N, C-alpha and C positions, 0 to 999 in steps of 0.2 A: 504494500500500500504506500509506504513512504517513497519508494522509487517511482511511483506514479505521480508524485507531486511535481509541479513545475519548478524550474530552477530559478528561485529568487530568494531574497533575504528572509521574507516572512515564511515561505514554505520550508526553507532550510531550518529555521529556528523551531518551528512547530514540529517538523519531521524528527528532529533530534530529540525533542521532548517526548514524543510518542515512543520512539525507540528506547529511550532511557526508562520511562515509567513502565512500558510494556514488558521489557525484559526483566525489570526489577520484580515483577509479580512472581515469575518462575524462580528467580534467585532466592527470594524470601521464603517461598514454599519449600525449596530445597533445604534452606537453613532450618526451617521448622521441623522438617523430617529428621534432621540430625540433632535436634534439641536434646539436652540432657535432663530437662524438667518440663512439666506441663506448663509452667509459667513462661518459660522460654518459647515453647511451642506456640502458645497463644500470642505472645509478643510478636513473633515473626509472621504469624498468620494475619494479625492486625495490620502490620506494615504492608503485607501483600494486598490486603483489602484496600488500604489507603492508596496504594499505587494503582490498583485497578480503577478506583474512582478518579484518580488523576488522569489515567489513560482515557477514560470516558470523557472527561473534560476536554482533553486535546482533540479527541475525535469530533466532539461537538463544535469546537473552534474551527476545525477544518471544514465542517459543513457550513457553519455560519459565514465563514470567509469565502465560501464557494471555491475552495481549493480543489476539492473533489466533491462530486454530487452526493447528496444524501442517499440516493438510490444505490450508488456503488458502495457506500459505507454501511448500509443497513445491516448486512450480515455480521460485520465486525462489531457494530454497536450492540446488536442482539447477543452475540457471543460474550462480549465484555460484560453486559448486564447479567448474563447467566453465571459468569465467573464471580462477579460481586455477590450474587445471591448464594452461591456455594460457599464462598469464604465467610459470609455473614453467618450462615448456618454452622460451619465448622467452629467459628469463634464462640458463638452462643452455646453450642453443645459442649465444647471443651470447658468453658467457664462454669457451666452448671455442674459438671462432674466433680470439680474440686472447689467450687465456690471461689473462683479467682476474681 
């Protein structure tokens, strides 16, 4: 998706942000999977959730600025919303188990 952006200052800036926040989701989930405590697990899953919300923000900026049409981003936005919902559930469930 980022490579489909036109080459200009705004697209470059937004594209870098999407790459950064989007890849951070997976990195934080990997950190959570290697956590040594439930508290550390929840901490990293919360960060992944925040990064997913930030990614959604940047995708919306791309739509609003008409850098890529909303039609072309619909699947990515839907998938991002699903990831957020999954992470919210993981965090809530994990917090309930140990009252974190």
